[in-house]
C-alpha positions in Angstrom: 176.0 58.7 64.8 174.8 56.2 62.3 177.0 54.9 59.5 175.5 55.2 56.0 177.2 52.1 54.6 178.0 48.7 56.0 181.6 47.5 55.6 180.6 43.8 55.3 178.3 44.3 52.3 180.3 44.8 49.1 177.4 45.7 46.7 174.9 48.0 48.4 173.1 48.7 45.1 169.9 46.9 44.3 167.8 46.7 41.1 165.0 49.3 40.8 161.8 49.6 38.8 163.8 51.4 36.1 166.0 48.4 35.8 163.0 46.1 35.3 161.7 48.6 32.7 165.1 48.5 30.9 165.0 44.7 30.8 161.5 44.7 29.5 162.5 47.1 26.7 165.6 45.1 25.8 163.5 41.9 25.7 160.8 43.6 23.6 163.4 44.9 21.1 165.1 41.4 21.0 161.7 39.7 20.3 160.8 42.3 17.6 164.2 42.0 16.0 164.2 38.2 16.0 160.6 37.7 14.8 160.8 40.4 12.1 164.4 39.7 11.1 165.1 43.4 11.3 168.8 44.5 11.2 168.1 48.0 12.5 166.4 46.5 15.6 169.4 44.3 16.3 171.6 47.4 16.0 169.5 49.3 18.5 169.5 46.3 20.8 173.3 45.9 20.8 173.8 49.7 21.3 171.5 49.7 24.3 173.1 46.5 25.7 176.6 48.0 25.3 175.6 51.2 27.1 174.0 49.1 29.9 177.0 46.8 30.3 179.5 49.6 30.3 177.6 51.7 32.8 177.5 49.0 35.5 181.3 48.8 36.2 181.7 52.6 35.9 179.0 53.1 38.5 180.5 50.7 40.9 184.0 52.1 40.5 182.7 55.7 41.0 180.8 54.8 44.2 183.6 52.6 45.6 185.4 54.2 48.6 182.6 56.7 49.3 181.2 56.6 52.8 178.1 58.6 53.9 177.5 59.4 57.5 174.2 61.0 58.7 173.5 62.3 62.2 170.1 62.0 63.8 167.4 64.6 63.0 166.4 66.9 65.9 162.7 66.8 66.8 160.5 69.4 65.0 156.9 70.4 64.8 154.8 70.4 61.6 155.8 73.3 59.4 159.2 73.8 60.8 162.3 73.3 58.8 164.4 70.2 59.4 168.0 69.8 58.6 169.9 66.6 58.2 173.7 66.8 58.8 175.2 64.6 56.2 178.9 63.9 55.6 180.3 62.2 52.5 183.9 61.2 52.7 186.2 59.7 50.1 188.2 56.8 51.5 189.9 55.8 48.2 192.8 57.4 46.4 190.6 58.2 43.4 189.6 61.8 42.9 185.9 62.6 43.2 184.9 65.8 41.4 181.4 66.4 42.8 178.3 64.9 44.3 174.9 66.4 43.7 172.0 65.8 46.0 168.6 67.0 45.1 165.4 66.7 47.1 161.9 67.0 45.7 159.9 70.0 46.9 
């Protein structure tokens, strides 16, 4: 069995392309607000930044203490169904209400 997470690494999350897109939008709004001296743009910028900054610690606290363990996949031929035994355990005292996993068709 292979462990899903490493106990030595504290922050297994890494920036994605969506994060880069968010930073681009925030910089574009900041540039537009500062060059046009537009109060509504500043309001939108600060609203987006506050949601962004609040969501980071909430995400880290929600994922803390969860451990995912996956077993190896059994060999299969093309066209056969494959199942992946996956176990997610909560090692913290905080209550987790649900985890949703969706796979594209």
